[in-house]
C-alpha positions in Angstrom: -16.2 -8.1 -21.4 -18.9 -7.9 -18.9 -18.9 -5.0 -16.4 -19.5 -5.7 -12.7 -19.5 -4.1 -9.3 -17.2 -5.3 -6.6 -18.1 -4.1 -3.1 -15.2 -4.6 -0.8 -17.3 -5.5 2.2 -18.9 -8.4 0.2 -15.6 -10.0 -0.8 -14.3 -13.0 1.2 -10.6 -13.4 0.9 -7.8 -14.9 3.0 -5.5 -12.1 4.2 -1.8 -12.4 3.3 0.6 -11.8 6.2 3.9 -10.0 5.3 3.4 -10.5 1.6 4.9 -8.8 -0.3 7.4 -7.9 2.4 9.8 -5.0 2.4 12.9 -4.5 0.4 14.9 -3.8 3.6 13.7 -3.0 7.1 15.6 -0.1 8.6 13.8 0.3 12.0 11.5 -1.7 14.1 9.8 -5.0 13.4 7.0 -4.1 11.0 4.4 -6.5 9.9 1.6 -6.3 7.3 -1.7 -7.7 6.4 -2.9 -7.4 2.8 -6.4 -8.3 1.6 -6.6 -8.4 -2.2 -10.3 -7.8 -2.7 -10.0 -7.3 -6.5 -7.5 -8.8 -9.0 -7.7 -8.6 -12.8 -4.5 -10.0 -14.2 -5.5 -9.2 -17.8 -5.8 -5.5 -17.1 -3.0 -5.4 -14.5 -5.2 -4.2 -11.6 -5.1 -5.2 -8.0 -7.1 -3.5 -5.2 -7.8 -4.1 -1.5 -6.9 -3.2 2.0 -3.4 -3.0 3.5 -2.4 -2.7 7.2 1.0 -2.2 8.7 2.5 -1.9 12.2 5.2 0.7 13.0 8.6 0.5 11.4 10.7 1.9 8.6 11.7 0.2 5.3 13.1 1.0 1.9 10.8 1.3 -1.1 11.6 0.8 -4.7 8.3 1.0 -6.7 7.9 -1.1 -9.8 4.2 -0.4 -10.1 1.8 2.6 -10.0 -0.3 2.8 -6.8 -3.1 4.9 -5.5 -3.6 4.9 -1.7 -6.3 6.3 0.6 -5.3 6.2 4.3 -8.1 5.0 6.5 -6.3 5.3 9.8 -2.9 5.7 11.3 0.1 7.8 10.2 3.1 7.4 8.0 6.0 9.4 6.4 7.1 8.7 2.9 10.4 10.1 1.7 11.2 9.8 -2.0 14.8 10.3 -2.9 15.6 13.9 -3.6 12.2 15.1 -2.2 11.1 16.4 1.2 9.4 13.8 3.5 5.6 13.8 3.4 3.5 12.9 6.5 0.2 11.3 5.6 -2.7 10.3 7.9 -6.4 9.3 7.9 -8.2 10.9 5.0 -5.2 11.5 2.9 -5.0 10.1 -0.6 -1.8 9.8 -2.8 -0.2 8.2 -5.8 3.2 6.6 -5.9 4.6 6.2 -9.4 6.9 3.5 -10.8 10.6 4.3 -10.1 9.9 6.0 -6.8 12.7 5.0 -4.4 13.2 6.0 -0.8 11.7 5.1 2.6 8.3 4.5 4.1 7.9 4.9 7.9 4.7 3.9 9.7 4.5 6.1 12.8 1.3 4.5 14.2 -0.5 1.4 13.0 -2.1 2.2 9.7 -4.7 0.9 7.3 -5.2 2.0 3.7 -7.2 1.1 0.6 -5.0 0.7 -2.5 -5.3 0.3 -6.2 -2.2 -1.0 -8.0 -1.7 -0.9 -11.8 1.0 -3.3 -12.8 1.3 -2.7 -16.6 
């Protein structure tokens, strides 16, 4: 396998609107834009930029995800845990099996890395 460097600003992709969408919207009329800037199916890795408008929806994670919030604010509440508010500069990981809610308080943007295997 050949190693390479993928600089996000150099990647040209067509953003996906509302894909994947939410399990169940609970409040508002949120929409998303996802730009998959790196995708390696063999290793189960996807990375890029995700944006969302305010709203609240259910989450049920089937994958491992690392996130770094670039702008905006959200609250993530995992069942059985206290809600956590996150904003610009915060980084976090959501593990497979995490269930609960995700609320975008103000339009947000994040970098993400998803591991699917």
